[in-house]
PDB file of N, CA, C and O in Angstrom, chain B, residues numbered from 101:
ATOM      1  N   MET B 101      54.366  25.567 -18.669  1.00  0.00           N
ATOM      2  CA  MET B 101      54.323  27.093 -18.898  1.00  0.00           C
ATOM      3  C   MET B 101      53.281  27.456 -19.851  1.00  0.00           C
ATOM      4  O   MET B 101      53.230  26.940 -20.968  1.00  0.00           O
ATOM      5  N   SER B 102      52.425  28.355 -19.428  1.00  0.00           N
ATOM      6  CA  SER B 102      51.329  28.794 -20.352  1.00  0.00           C
ATOM      7  C   SER B 102      51.673  30.183 -20.820  1.00  0.00           C
ATOM      8  O   SER B 102      52.351  30.958 -20.146  1.00  0.00           O
ATOM      9  N   ILE B 103      51.160  30.471 -22.039  1.00  0.00           N
ATOM     10  CA  ILE B 103      51.300  31.810 -22.615  1.00  0.00           C
ATOM     11  C   ILE B 103      50.140  32.739 -21.985  1.00  0.00           C
ATOM     12  O   ILE B 103      48.976  32.347 -21.916  1.00  0.00           O
ATOM     13  N   ARG B 104      50.525  33.890 -21.574  1.00  0.00           N
ATOM     14  CA  ARG B 104      49.635  34.848 -20.975  1.00  0.00           C
ATOM     15  C   ARG B 104      49.649  36.150 -21.643  1.00  0.00           C
ATOM     16  O   ARG B 104      50.630  36.479 -22.310  1.00  0.00           O
ATOM     17  N   PHE B 105      48.633  36.914 -21.514  1.00  0.00           N
ATOM     18  CA  PHE B 105      48.605  38.230 -22.043  1.00  0.00           C
ATOM     19  C   PHE B 105      47.850  39.124 -20.947  1.00  0.00           C
ATOM     20  O   PHE B 105      47.184  38.595 -20.058  1.00  0.00           O
ATOM     21  N   THR B 106      47.988  40.458 -21.061  1.00  0.00           N
ATOM     22  CA  THR B 106      47.167  41.224 -20.052  1.00  0.00           C
ATOM     23  C   THR B 106      46.051  42.006 -20.867  1.00  0.00           C
ATOM     24  O   THR B 106      46.185  42.327 -22.048  1.00  0.00           O
ATOM     25  N   GLN B 107      44.984  42.261 -20.125  1.00  0.00           N
ATOM     26  CA  GLN B 107      43.863  42.980 -20.622  1.00  0.00           C
ATOM     27  C   GLN B 107      43.298  43.784 -19.574  1.00  0.00           C
ATOM     28  O   GLN B 107      43.249  43.316 -18.436  1.00  0.00           O
ATOM     29  N   SER B 108      42.836  45.015 -19.834  1.00  0.00           N
ATOM     30  CA  SER B 108      42.221  45.826 -18.862  1.00  0.00           C
ATOM     31  C   SER B 108      40.773  45.400 -18.584  1.00  0.00           C
ATOM     32  O   SER B 108      39.996  45.155 -19.507  1.00  0.00           O
ATOM     33  N   CYS B 109      40.429  45.316 -17.285  1.00  0.00           N
ATOM     34  CA  CYS B 109      39.033  44.971 -16.887  1.00  0.00           C
ATOM     35  C   CYS B 109      38.133  46.100 -17.414  1.00  0.00           C
ATOM     36  O   CYS B 109      38.439  47.266 -17.164  1.00  0.00           O
ATOM     37  N   PRO B 110      37.064  45.815 -18.115  1.00  0.00           N
ATOM     38  CA  PRO B 110      36.181  46.838 -18.582  1.00  0.00           C
ATOM     39  C   PRO B 110      35.491  47.549 -17.424  1.00  0.00           C
ATOM     40  O   PRO B 110      35.020  48.667 -17.633  1.00  0.00           O
ATOM     41  N   THR B 111      35.398  47.001 -16.244  1.00  0.00           N
ATOM     42  CA  THR B 111      34.674  47.516 -15.113  1.00  0.00           C
ATOM     43  C   THR B 111      35.526  48.428 -14.251  1.00  0.00           C
ATOM     44  O   THR B 111      35.122  49.548 -13.939  1.00  0.00           O
ATOM     45  N   CYS B 112      36.737  47.941 -13.855  1.00  0.00           N
ATOM     46  CA  CYS B 112      37.498  48.671 -12.891  1.00  0.00           C
ATOM     47  C   CYS B 112      38.776  49.182 -13.580  1.00  0.00           C
ATOM     48  O   CYS B 112      39.480  50.004 -12.992  1.00  0.00           O
ATOM     49  N   GLY B 113      39.087  48.752 -14.742  1.00  0.00           N
ATOM     50  CA  GLY B 113      40.241  49.304 -15.461  1.00  0.00           C
ATOM     51  C   GLY B 113      41.600  48.741 -15.093  1.00  0.00           C
ATOM     52  O   GLY B 113      42.614  49.128 -15.675  1.00  0.00           O
ATOM     53  N   ARG B 114      41.628  47.851 -14.154  1.00  0.00           N
ATOM     54  CA  ARG B 114      42.950  47.242 -13.767  1.00  0.00           C
ATOM     55  C   ARG B 114      43.393  46.172 -14.720  1.00  0.00           C
ATOM     56  O   ARG B 114      42.590  45.488 -15.355  1.00  0.00           O
ATOM     57  N   ARG B 115      44.694  46.050 -14.800  1.00  0.00           N
ATOM     58  CA  ARG B 115      45.159  45.008 -15.765  1.00  0.00           C
ATOM     59  C   ARG B 115      45.081  43.630 -15.165  1.00  0.00           C
ATOM     60  O   ARG B 115      45.398  43.406 -13.997  1.00  0.00           O
ATOM     61  N   VAL B 116      44.627  42.676 -16.043  1.00  0.00           N
ATOM     62  CA  VAL B 116      44.423  41.358 -15.573  1.00  0.00           C
ATOM     63  C   VAL B 116      45.230  40.360 -16.503  1.00  0.00           C
ATOM     64  O   VAL B 116      45.116  40.389 -17.728  1.00  0.00           O
ATOM     65  N   GLN B 117      46.002  39.534 -15.871  1.00  0.00           N
ATOM     66  CA  GLN B 117      46.745  38.563 -16.682  1.00  0.00           C
ATOM     67  C   GLN B 117      45.857  37.361 -16.981  1.00  0.00           C
ATOM     68  O   GLN B 117      45.274  36.777 -16.067  1.00  0.00           O
ATOM     69  N   ILE B 118      45.748  36.979 -18.288  1.00  0.00           N
ATOM     70  CA  ILE B 118      44.885  35.920 -18.696  1.00  0.00           C
ATOM     71  C   ILE B 118      45.663  34.869 -19.584  1.00  0.00           C
ATOM     72  O   ILE B 118      46.436  35.230 -20.472  1.00  0.00           O
ATOM     73  N   ARG B 119      45.426  33.634 -19.307  1.00  0.00           N
ATOM     74  CA  ARG B 119      46.071  32.525 -20.219  1.00  0.00           C
ATOM     75  C   ARG B 119      45.512  32.702 -21.625  1.00  0.00           C
ATOM     76  O   ARG B 119      44.338  33.029 -21.801  1.00  0.00           O
ATOM     77  N   ALA B 120      46.336  32.491 -22.587  1.00  0.00           N
ATOM     78  CA  ALA B 120      45.957  32.688 -24.019  1.00  0.00           C
ATOM     79  C   ALA B 120      44.899  31.628 -24.325  1.00  0.00           C
ATOM     80  O   ALA B 120      44.072  31.888 -25.200  1.00  0.00           O
ATOM     81  N   SER B 121      44.850  30.482 -23.698  1.00  0.00           N
ATOM     82  CA  SER B 121      43.901  29.474 -24.044  1.00  0.00           C
ATOM     83  C   SER B 121      42.553  29.834 -23.699  1.00  0.00           C
ATOM     84  O   SER B 121      41.624  29.119 -24.074  1.00  0.00           O
ATOM     85  N   LEU B 122      42.322  31.044 -22.908  1.00  0.00           N
ATOM     86  CA  LEU B 122      41.008  31.427 -22.526  1.00  0.00           C
ATOM     87  C   LEU B 122      40.478  32.559 -23.442  1.00  0.00           C
ATOM     88  O   LEU B 122      39.415  33.111 -23.159  1.00  0.00           O
ATOM     89  N   VAL B 123      41.165  32.901 -24.486  1.00  0.00           N
ATOM     90  CA  VAL B 123      40.661  33.928 -25.387  1.00  0.00           C
ATOM     91  C   VAL B 123      39.346  33.555 -25.979  1.00  0.00           C
ATOM     92  O   VAL B 123      39.208  32.487 -26.574  1.00  0.00           O
ATOM     93  N   GLY B 124      38.318  34.463 -25.819  1.00  0.00           N
ATOM     94  CA  GLY B 124      36.979  34.098 -26.253  1.00  0.00           C
ATOM     95  C   GLY B 124      36.025  33.604 -25.238  1.00  0.00           C
ATOM     96  O   GLY B 124      34.823  33.467 -25.463  1.00  0.00           O
ATOM     97  N   TYR B 125      36.626  33.330 -24.064  1.00  0.00           N
ATOM     98  CA  TYR B 125      35.843  32.797 -22.900  1.00  0.00           C
ATOM     99  C   TYR B 125      35.519  33.884 -21.931  1.00  0.00           C
ATOM    100  O   TYR B 125      36.175  34.925 -21.907  1.00  0.00           O
ATOM    101  N   ASN B 126      34.483  33.647 -21.105  1.00  0.00           N
ATOM    102  CA  ASN B 126      34.275  34.595 -19.992  1.00  0.00           C
ATOM    103  C   ASN B 126      35.307  34.332 -18.907  1.00  0.00           C
ATOM    104  O   ASN B 126      35.572  33.202 -18.497  1.00  0.00           O
ATOM    105  N   VAL B 127      35.878  35.467 -18.465  1.00  0.00           N
ATOM    106  CA  VAL B 127      36.804  35.384 -17.324  1.00  0.00           C
ATOM    107  C   VAL B 127      36.358  36.335 -16.254  1.00  0.00           C
ATOM    108  O   VAL B 127      35.472  37.153 -16.500  1.00  0.00           O
ATOM    109  N   VAL B 128      36.934  36.264 -15.071  1.00  0.00           N
ATOM    110  CA  VAL B 128      36.514  37.048 -13.904  1.00  0.00           C
ATOM    111  C   VAL B 128      37.705  37.826 -13.478  1.00  0.00           C
ATOM    112  O   VAL B 128      38.792  37.274 -13.304  1.00  0.00           O
ATOM    113  N   CYS B 129      37.512  39.154 -13.300  1.00  0.00           N
ATOM    114  CA  CYS B 129      38.591  40.074 -12.778  1.00  0.00           C
ATOM    115  C   CYS B 129      38.879  39.665 -11.341  1.00  0.00           C
ATOM    116  O   CYS B 129      37.952  39.589 -10.534  1.00  0.00           O
ATOM    117  N   GLN B 130      40.165  39.394 -10.988  1.00  0.00           N
ATOM    118  CA  GLN B 130      40.528  39.092  -9.592  1.00  0.00           C
ATOM    119  C   GLN B 130      40.447  40.300  -8.722  1.00  0.00           C
ATOM    120  O   GLN B 130      40.524  40.169  -7.501  1.00  0.00           O
ATOM    121  N   HIS B 131      40.293  41.491  -9.287  1.00  0.00           N
ATOM    122  CA  HIS B 131      40.262  42.760  -8.445  1.00  0.00           C
ATOM    123  C   HIS B 131      38.854  43.113  -8.063  1.00  0.00           C
ATOM    124  O   HIS B 131      38.617  43.430  -6.898  1.00  0.00           O
ATOM    125  N   CYS B 132      37.914  43.078  -8.959  1.00  0.00           N
ATOM    126  CA  CYS B 132      36.555  43.530  -8.723  1.00  0.00           C
ATOM    127  C   CYS B 132      35.491  42.476  -8.980  1.00  0.00           C
ATOM    128  O   CYS B 132      34.304  42.699  -8.742  1.00  0.00           O
ATOM    129  N   SER B 133      35.946  41.293  -9.484  1.00  0.00           N
ATOM    130  CA  SER B 133      34.990  40.203  -9.674  1.00  0.00           C
ATOM    131  C   SER B 133      33.980  40.356 -10.894  1.00  0.00           C
ATOM    132  O   SER B 133      32.999  39.628 -11.041  1.00  0.00           O
ATOM    133  N   ALA B 134      34.333  41.380 -11.742  1.00  0.00           N
ATOM    134  CA  ALA B 134      33.473  41.582 -12.968  1.00  0.00           C
ATOM    135  C   ALA B 134      33.763  40.453 -13.907  1.00  0.00           C
ATOM    136  O   ALA B 134      34.883  39.942 -13.944  1.00  0.00           O
ATOM    137  N   GLU B 135      32.756  40.045 -14.683  1.00  0.00           N
ATOM    138  CA  GLU B 135      32.917  39.010 -15.672  1.00  0.00           C
ATOM    139  C   GLU B 135      32.988  39.703 -17.069  1.00  0.00           C
ATOM    140  O   GLU B 135      32.207  40.604 -17.375  1.00  0.00           O
ATOM    141  N   PHE B 136      33.891  39.273 -17.839  1.00  0.00           N
ATOM    142  CA  PHE B 136      34.161  39.817 -19.246  1.00  0.00           C
ATOM    143  C   PHE B 136      34.632  38.835 -20.160  1.00  0.00           C
ATOM    144  O   PHE B 136      35.000  37.745 -19.721  1.00  0.00           O
ATOM    145  N   VAL B 137      34.668  39.107 -21.486  1.00  0.00           N
ATOM    146  CA  VAL B 137      35.186  38.108 -22.433  1.00  0.00           C
ATOM    147  C   VAL B 137      36.573  38.452 -22.703  1.00  0.00           C
ATOM    148  O   VAL B 137      36.856  39.607 -23.023  1.00  0.00           O
ATOM    149  N   ALA B 138      37.513  37.498 -22.596  1.00  0.00           N
ATOM    150  CA  ALA B 138      38.955  37.702 -22.806  1.00  0.00           C
ATOM    151  C   ALA B 138      39.210  37.905 -24.269  1.00  0.00           C
ATOM    152  O   ALA B 138      38.731  37.123 -25.091  1.00  0.00           O
ATOM    153  N   ASN B 139      39.957  38.943 -24.629  1.00  0.00           N
ATOM    154  CA  ASN B 139      40.354  39.247 -25.973  1.00  0.00           C
ATOM    155  C   ASN B 139      41.883  39.555 -26.038  1.00  0.00           C
ATOM    156  O   ASN B 139      42.365  40.469 -25.369  1.00  0.00           O
ATOM    157  N   SER B 140      42.577  38.825 -26.800  1.00  0.00           N
ATOM    158  CA  SER B 140      44.113  39.091 -26.809  1.00  0.00           C
ATOM    159  C   SER B 140      44.486  40.375 -27.441  1.00  0.00           C
ATOM    160  O   SER B 140      45.632  40.790 -27.262  1.00  0.00           O
ATOM    161  N   ASP B 141      43.584  41.108 -28.220  1.00  0.00           N
ATOM    162  CA  ASP B 141      43.894  42.253 -28.796  1.00  0.00           C
ATOM    163  C   ASP B 141      43.726  43.449 -27.787  1.00  0.00           C
ATOM    164  O   ASP B 141      44.091  44.581 -28.104  1.00  0.00           O
ATOM    165  N   GLY B 142      43.213  43.195 -26.671  1.00  0.00           N
ATOM    166  CA  GLY B 142      43.156  44.175 -25.573  1.00  0.00           C
ATOM    167  C   GLY B 142      41.810  44.902 -25.521  1.00  0.00           C
ATOM    168  O   GLY B 142      41.570  45.707 -24.621  1.00  0.00           O
ATOM    169  N   GLU B 143      40.880  44.597 -26.547  1.00  0.00           N
ATOM    170  CA  GLU B 143      39.604  45.237 -26.493  1.00  0.00           C
ATOM    171  C   GLU B 143      38.678  44.589 -25.537  1.00  0.00           C
ATOM    172  O   GLU B 143      38.732  43.367 -25.395  1.00  0.00           O
ATOM    173  N   SER B 144      37.808  45.327 -24.852  1.00  0.00           N
ATOM    174  CA  SER B 144      36.885  44.733 -24.010  1.00  0.00           C
ATOM    175  C   SER B 144      35.782  44.088 -24.810  1.00  0.00           C
ATOM    176  O   SER B 144      35.129  44.806 -25.568  1.00  0.00           O
ATOM    177  N   GLY B 145      35.513  42.810 -24.716  1.00  0.00           N
ATOM    178  CA  GLY B 145      34.645  42.093 -25.509  1.00  0.00           C
ATOM    179  C   GLY B 145      33.264  42.133 -25.017  1.00  0.00           C
ATOM    180  O   GLY B 145      33.040  42.004 -23.814  1.00  0.00           O
ATOM    181  N   SER B 146      32.243  42.318 -25.947  1.00  0.00           N
ATOM    182  CA  SER B 146      30.908  42.157 -25.598  1.00  0.00           C
ATOM    183  C   SER B 146      30.230  41.073 -26.380  1.00  0.00           C
ATOM    184  O   SER B 146      29.034  40.841 -26.207  1.00  0.00           O
ATOM    185  N   SER B 147      30.977  40.388 -27.256  1.00  0.00           N
ATOM    186  CA  SER B 147      30.439  39.312 -27.994  1.00  0.00           C
ATOM    187  C   SER B 147      30.229  38.062 -27.083  1.00  0.00           C
ATOM    188  O   SER B 147      30.739  37.999 -25.964  1.00  0.00           O
ATOM    189  N   ALA B 148      29.485  37.108 -27.591  1.00  0.00           N
ATOM    190  CA  ALA B 148      29.314  35.885 -26.743  1.00  0.00           C
ATOM    191  C   ALA B 148      30.524  35.081 -26.702  1.00  0.00           C
ATOM    192  O   ALA B 148      31.273  34.981 -27.673  1.00  0.00           O
ATOM    193  N   PRO B 149      30.733  34.473 -25.519  1.00  0.00           N
ATOM    194  CA  PRO B 149      31.985  33.610 -25.428  1.00  0.00           C
ATOM    195  C   PRO B 149      31.856  32.355 -26.339  1.00  0.00           C
ATOM    196  O   PRO B 149      30.771  31.889 -26.687  1.00  0.00           O
ATOM    197  N   LYS B 150      33.028  31.874 -26.677  1.00  0.00           N
ATOM    198  CA  LYS B 150      33.136  30.616 -27.523  1.00  0.00           C
ATOM    199  C   LYS B 150      32.744  29.482 -26.630  1.00  0.00           C
ATOM    200  O   LYS B 150      32.953  29.497 -25.417  1.00  0.00           O
ATOM    201  N   SER B 151      32.136  28.442 -27.306  1.00  0.00           N
ATOM    202  CA  SER B 151      31.836  27.292 -26.625  1.00  0.00           C
ATOM    203  C   SER B 151      33.117  26.290 -26.629  1.00  0.00           C
ATOM    204  O   SER B 151      33.844  26.250 -27.622  1.00  0.00           O
ATOM    205  N   PRO B 152      33.345  25.555 -25.590  1.00  0.00           N
ATOM    206  CA  PRO B 152      34.650  24.790 -25.628  1.00  0.00           C
ATOM    207  C   PRO B 152      34.733  23.854 -26.758  1.00  0.00           C
ATOM    208  O   PRO B 152      35.856  23.612 -27.202  1.00  0.00           O
ATOM    209  N   GLU B 153      33.611  23.241 -27.335  1.00  0.00           N
ATOM    210  CA  GLU B 153      33.742  22.352 -28.436  1.00  0.00           C
ATOM    211  C   GLU B 153      34.219  22.992 -29.759  1.00  0.00           C
ATOM    212  O   GLU B 153      34.660  22.298 -30.676  1.00  0.00           O
ATOM    213  N   ASN B 154      34.113  24.380 -29.833  1.00  0.00           N
ATOM    214  CA  ASN B 154      34.577  25.082 -30.983  1.00  0.00           C
ATOM    215  C   ASN B 154      36.052  25.496 -30.953  1.00  0.00           C
ATOM    216  O   ASN B 154      36.607  25.967 -31.946  1.00  0.00           O
ATOM    217  N   VAL B 155      36.674  25.301 -29.765  1.00  0.00           N
ATOM    218  CA  VAL B 155      38.094  25.773 -29.736  1.00  0.00           C
ATOM    219  C   VAL B 155      39.035  24.575 -29.417  1.00  0.00           C
ATOM    220  O   VAL B 155      40.229  24.816 -29.237  1.00  0.00           O
ATOM    221  N   LEU B 156      38.607  23.396 -29.342  1.00  0.00           N
ATOM    222  CA  LEU B 156      39.524  22.247 -29.062  1.00  0.00           C
ATOM    223  C   LEU B 156      40.448  22.120 -30.121  1.00  0.00           C
ATOM    224  O   LEU B 156      40.084  22.374 -31.269  1.00  0.00           O
ATOM    225  N   ASN B 157      41.667  21.736 -29.858  1.00  0.00           N
ATOM    226  CA  ASN B 157      42.790  21.480 -30.775  1.00  0.00           C
ATOM    227  C   ASN B 157      43.182  22.641 -31.575  1.00  0.00           C
ATOM    228  O   ASN B 157      43.662  22.493 -32.699  1.00  0.00           O
ATOM    229  N   VAL B 158      42.992  23.832 -31.024  1.00  0.00           N
ATOM    230  CA  VAL B 158      43.356  25.082 -31.658  1.00  0.00           C
ATOM    231  C   VAL B 158      44.691  25.611 -30.995  1.00  0.00           C
ATOM    232  O   VAL B 158      44.766  25.749 -29.774  1.00  0.00           O
ATOM    233  N   GLU B 159      45.679  25.886 -31.796  1.00  0.00           N
ATOM    234  CA  GLU B 159      46.961  26.447 -31.320  1.00  0.00           C
ATOM    235  C   GLU B 159      46.649  27.926 -30.936  1.00  0.00           C
ATOM    236  O   GLU B 159      45.909  28.624 -31.630  1.00  0.00           O
ATOM    237  N   PRO B 160      47.266  28.381 -29.764  1.00  0.00           N
ATOM    238  CA  PRO B 160      47.067  29.798 -29.387  1.00  0.00           C
ATOM    239  C   PRO B 160      47.769  30.697 -30.425  1.00  0.00           C
ATOM    240  O   PRO B 160      48.810  30.340 -30.978  1.00  0.00           O
ATOM    241  N   ILE B 161      47.191  31.824 -30.660  1.00  0.00           N
ATOM    242  CA  ILE B 161      47.801  32.795 -31.580  1.00  0.00           C
ATOM    243  C   ILE B 161      48.945  33.450 -30.933  1.00  0.00           C
ATOM    244  O   ILE B 161      48.839  33.995 -29.834  1.00  0.00           O
ATOM    245  N   LEU B 162      50.137  33.399 -31.664  1.00  0.00           N
ATOM    246  CA  LEU B 162      51.315  34.135 -31.024  1.00  0.00           C
ATOM    247  C   LEU B 162      51.574  35.347 -31.710  1.00  0.00           C
ATOM    248  O   LEU B 162      52.305  35.378 -32.700  1.00  0.00           O
ATOM    249  N   ALA B 163      50.941  36.482 -31.175  1.00  0.00           N
ATOM    250  CA  ALA B 163      51.073  37.744 -31.826  1.00  0.00           C
ATOM    251  C   ALA B 163      52.460  38.381 -31.622  1.00  0.00           C
ATOM    252  O   ALA B 163      52.868  39.242 -32.402  1.00  0.00           O
ATOM    253  N   ASP B 164      53.154  37.969 -30.611  1.00  0.00           N
ATOM    254  CA  ASP B 164      54.548  38.588 -30.275  1.00  0.00           C
ATOM    255  C   ASP B 164      55.553  37.599 -30.910  1.00  0.00           C
ATOM    256  O   ASP B 164      55.554  36.417 -30.566  1.00  0.00           O
ATOM    257  N   PRO B 165      56.426  38.093 -31.855  1.00  0.00           N
ATOM    258  CA  PRO B 165      57.432  37.233 -32.389  1.00  0.00           C
ATOM    259  C   PRO B 165      58.388  36.715 -31.391  1.00  0.00           C
ATOM    260  O   PRO B 165      58.908  35.616 -31.587  1.00  0.00           O
ATOM    261  N   LEU B 166      58.669  37.413 -30.325  1.00  0.00           N
ATOM    262  CA  LEU B 166      59.541  36.890 -29.223  1.00  0.00           C
ATOM    263  C   LEU B 166      58.947  35.738 -28.627  1.00  0.00           C
ATOM    264  O   LEU B 166      59.625  34.729 -28.434  1.00  0.00           O
ATOM    265  N   MET B 167      57.642  35.801 -28.294  1.00  0.00           N
ATOM    266  CA  MET B 167      56.971  34.615 -27.708  1.00  0.00           C
ATOM    267  C   MET B 167      56.979  33.383 -28.642  1.00  0.00           C
ATOM    268  O   MET B 167      57.077  32.253 -28.165  1.00  0.00           O
ATOM    269  N   ALA B 168      56.876  33.594 -29.955  1.00  0.00           N
ATOM    270  CA  ALA B 168      56.965  32.556 -30.897  1.00  0.00           C
ATOM    271  C   ALA B 168      58.309  31.888 -30.892  1.00  0.00           C
ATOM    272  O   ALA B 168      58.384  30.664 -30.995  1.00  0.00           O
ATOM    273  N   ARG B 169      59.413  32.675 -30.772  1.00  0.00           N
ATOM    274  CA  ARG B 169      60.734  32.159 -30.634  1.00  0.00           C
ATOM    275  C   ARG B 169      60.918  31.412 -29.340  1.00  0.00           C
ATOM    276  O   ARG B 169      61.594  30.383 -29.358  1.00  0.00           O
ATOM    277  N   VAL B 170      60.408  31.815 -28.280  1.00  0.00           N
ATOM    278  CA  VAL B 170      60.449  31.152 -26.993  1.00  0.00           C
ATOM    279  C   VAL B 170      59.774  29.849 -27.036  1.00  0.00           C
ATOM    280  O   VAL B 170      60.290  28.832 -26.572  1.00  0.00           O
ATOM    281  N   GLU B 171      58.492  29.885 -27.656  1.00  0.00           N
ATOM    282  CA  GLU B 171      57.840  28.506 -27.741  1.00  0.00           C
ATOM    283  C   GLU B 171      58.614  27.600 -28.676  1.00  0.00           C
ATOM    284  O   GLU B 171      58.655  26.395 -28.426  1.00  0.00           O
ATOM    285  N   ALA B 172      59.191  28.067 -29.670  1.00  0.00           N
ATOM    286  CA  ALA B 172      60.046  27.103 -30.547  1.00  0.00           C
ATOM    287  C   ALA B 172      61.208  26.558 -29.778  1.00  0.00           C
ATOM    288  O   ALA B 172      61.501  25.366 -29.878  1.00  0.00           O
ATOM    289  N   ALA B 173      61.858  27.350 -29.043  1.00  0.00           N
ATOM    290  CA  ALA B 173      63.051  27.005 -28.229  1.00  0.00           C
ATOM    291  C   ALA B 173      62.577  25.975 -27.182  1.00  0.00           C
ATOM    292  O   ALA B 173      63.224  24.947 -26.983  1.00  0.00           O
ATOM    293  N   LEU B 174      61.514  26.245 -26.558  1.00  0.00           N
ATOM    294  CA  LEU B 174      60.981  25.225 -25.603  1.00  0.00           C
ATOM    295  C   LEU B 174      60.627  23.946 -26.174  1.00  0.00           C
ATOM    296  O   LEU B 174      60.881  22.923 -25.539  1.00  0.00           O
ATOM    297  N   LYS B 175      60.020  23.891 -27.403  1.00  0.00           N
ATOM    298  CA  LYS B 175      59.713  22.688 -28.064  1.00  0.00           C
ATOM    299  C   LYS B 175      60.979  21.948 -28.450  1.00  0.00           C
ATOM    300  O   LYS B 175      61.037  20.725 -28.328  1.00  0.00           O
ATOM    301  N   ARG B 176      62.028  22.688 -28.928  1.00  0.00           N
ATOM    302  CA  ARG B 176      63.221  21.985 -29.282  1.00  0.00           C
ATOM    303  C   ARG B 176      63.923  21.367 -28.082  1.00  0.00           C
ATOM    304  O   ARG B 176      64.476  20.269 -28.140  1.00  0.00           O
ATOM    305  N   ALA B 177      63.876  22.100 -27.027  1.00  0.00           N
ATOM    306  CA  ALA B 177      64.520  21.543 -25.722  1.00  0.00           C
ATOM    307  C   ALA B 177      63.706  20.279 -25.300  1.00  0.00           C
ATOM    308  O   ALA B 177      64.297  19.266 -24.925  1.00  0.00           O
ATOM    309  N   ALA B 178      62.470  20.342 -25.361  1.00  0.00           N
ATOM    310  CA  ALA B 178      61.709  19.120 -24.962  1.00  0.00           C
ATOM    311  C   ALA B 178      61.894  17.970 -25.868  1.00  0.00           C
ATOM    312  O   ALA B 178      61.870  16.815 -25.442  1.00  0.00           O
ATOM    313  N   ASP B 179      62.090  18.288 -27.201  1.00  0.00           N
ATOM    314  CA  ASP B 179      62.311  17.205 -28.117  1.00  0.00           C
ATOM    315  C   ASP B 179      63.700  16.565 -27.820  1.00  0.00           C
ATOM    316  O   ASP B 179      63.843  15.344 -27.874  1.00  0.00           O
ATOM    317  N   GLN B 180      64.722  17.409 -27.505  1.00  0.00           N
ATOM    318  CA  GLN B 180      66.082  16.923 -27.313  1.00  0.00           C
ATOM    319  C   GLN B 180      66.137  16.124 -26.013  1.00  0.00           C
ATOM    320  O   GLN B 180      66.883  15.152 -25.894  1.00  0.00           O
ATOM    321  N   SER B 181      65.329  16.556 -25.042  1.00  0.00           N
ATOM    322  CA  SER B 181      65.475  15.758 -23.719  1.00  0.00           C
ATOM    323  C   SER B 181      64.731  14.509 -23.627  1.00  0.00           C
ATOM    324  O   SER B 181      65.005  13.700 -22.741  1.00  0.00           O
ATOM    325  N   SER B 182      63.745  14.278 -24.538  1.00  0.00           N
ATOM    326  CA  SER B 182      62.950  13.091 -24.498  1.00  0.00           C
ATOM    327  C   SER B 182      63.794  11.857 -25.119  1.00  0.00           C
ATOM    328  O   SER B 182      64.389  12.025 -26.183  1.00  0.00           O
ATOM    329  N   PRO B 183      63.835  10.687 -24.479  1.00  0.00           N
ATOM    330  CA  PRO B 183      64.565   9.595 -24.963  1.00  0.00           C
ATOM    331  C   PRO B 183      64.070   9.082 -26.316  1.00  0.00           C
ATOM    332  O   PRO B 183      62.873   9.122 -26.600  1.00  0.00           O
ATOM    333  N   VAL B 184      65.016   8.591 -27.165  1.00  0.00           N
ATOM    334  CA  VAL B 184      64.637   8.091 -28.476  1.00  0.00           C
ATOM    335  C   VAL B 184      64.206   6.710 -28.495  1.00  0.00           C
ATOM    336  O   VAL B 184      63.863   6.185 -29.554  1.00  0.00           O
TER     337      VAL B 184
END
C-alpha cells in the first residue's frame, strides 16, 4: 500500500492522485498528458525536479495525522504477523 495525495494539474486543473514517493519529481497528468513537478502541499511546482540519488532512503512526509496512525498500525500488524 502506498501513500498518495491529490494535486491539481497546472494545465487542465483536474485532480491527479500521486504517490508520496514522487514528491519533487516530474509527473504526467493522466487527463491531459501535461508534465509538472509533484508537490504534496498542492502548489503547482516550477522548480527543478529532484534527482533520484538525492531522495533515496527518505521517509515520506506524513502531513495528515490520520495517515501517520494508519502507517503505525500497518507496521505493528506486519511486525506481529512475522515469525520470530
